[in-house]
N, C-alpha and C positions, 0 to 999 in steps of 0.2 A: 620520441614523444609524439603523440597524435594530437593535432590541433583540431578542435571542433569548430566548424564555421559558426558565426554568430546566429544565423537563421536556425541552424539545427539545435543550438543551445536554447533558443527561445521556445522551441517546440516541446521541451521537457517541462512537464507540469509536476510540481511538488505541492502536495496538500499538507496543511497543518493538521493536527489531530482533530480539531473541531470540524474541519471540512471533511475529513475522512469519516468522522462520526455521522455527518449528514448524508454523505454518499452511500455508506454501507448500512445506515440506520442501526448503528450499534452504540452502546454506551461507552463512555470514556474508559471505564475499567475493562470492558471486553476488548476494546482496541489495544490497550496496553498489554493485556494478557496474551492476545494473539501475537503481538510484537515479541513479547518475552519468549513465547513458545516457538518462534521462528516461522509461524504460519503466515504472518503479514510482515513483509520486509519494510524496513525504514532506514533512514539515515539521520545522523545527528550532527548538527553544526552548532558548536557552543552549547547553549542550554536548550536549543530548539530542535524538536524532532519533526521530520518531514517524511511523508509517504508518497512515493512516485505514483503516477497514473498507471504505469506498468505493474507496479506491486499491487495496486487495487484490482486491476484486471486479473492478475494471476491468482489473487485470493478468491475472487468470485469464481474463477475456473476451478479452483480447488474445492470450493463448496459444492459446485455443480457435480464434480467428479465424485465426491463423497456421497452426495444424494443419489446418484445413479448406482453406486456400489451398494448402498443400503437398501435400495428398492428391489434388488434381485433376490 
């Protein structure tokens, strides 16, 4: 089992859906649709859904990659 040091655990940022909506400037329904389709990764703890900062960055990179592909 790997133990994550406290400082490293504190560096992990989990956004709730409202925060992700603000960051990505998307509606709640679009956020949940992207989660359902697997394009935006999330984790669920009890009834709460969270989206990591890395998942947000990966989603943005995916959108940029798609935009580059359609521009050709």
